Structures are given as structure tokens and as C-alpha cells.
C-alpha positions in Angstrom: 30.7 -16.1 141.8 28.6 -12.9 141.9 30.3 -9.6 141.9 28.4 -6.4 142.9 29.5 -3.0 141.7 28.3 0.5 142.6 28.0 2.5 139.3 27.1 5.9 138.0 25.2 4.3 135.1 21.5 5.3 134.9 18.6 3.7 133.1 19.0 5.8 129.9 22.6 4.5 129.6 21.8 0.9 130.1 21.3 0.1 126.4 24.7 1.6 125.5 26.5 -0.4 128.2 24.8 -3.6 127.0 25.8 -2.8 123.4 29.4 -2.5 124.5 29.3 -5.7 126.5 27.6 -7.5 123.5 31.0 -7.4 121.8 32.2 -10.1 124.1 30.5 -13.2 122.9 31.1 -15.2 126.1 28.9 -12.8 128.1 25.4 -14.2 128.4 23.7 -12.2 131.1 24.1 -8.7 132.5 21.9 -7.4 135.3 21.4 -3.8 136.7 19.4 -2.7 139.7 18.4 0.9 139.2 16.0 0.7 142.2 19.0 0.7 144.5 20.5 4.2 145.2 23.9 3.0 144.0 22.7 1.8 140.6 24.0 -1.7 141.2 25.7 -3.6 138.4 25.1 -7.0 139.9 26.0 -9.9 137.6 27.7 -11.0 134.5 27.3 -14.6 133.4 29.5 -16.0 130.8 30.0 -19.3 128.9 33.6 -19.5 130.0 34.4 -20.0 133.7 38.2 -20.1 133.3 40.2 -17.4 135.1 43.8 -16.4 134.7 
């Protein structure tokens, strides 16, 4: 599943957001699209696919 979120994150904040998400060891991939006018936070991939 791919979730797409409009954000107010800009390129200078990306490193900080990635550092926060790095705390969660199951997250393997994070993708931002800053070329889109909505600064899209497009995907998070994880090693655990279980949902509650």
C-alpha cells in the first residue's frame, strides 16, 4: 500500500524528519517529492507489514 500525504515540510527540514523516523527501526524507506507544489510525503516502507 502506498499512502500519499500533502505536507508543509520543505527540503531544509527533510534531514530532521528523517532523523525522527530513523528511531523506528522497522522503517526502511522514506520518500519526499519537493518538486510537487504540495511537498508530497509519498511512501514509507517497513520490514513489518502487520497492521492492527
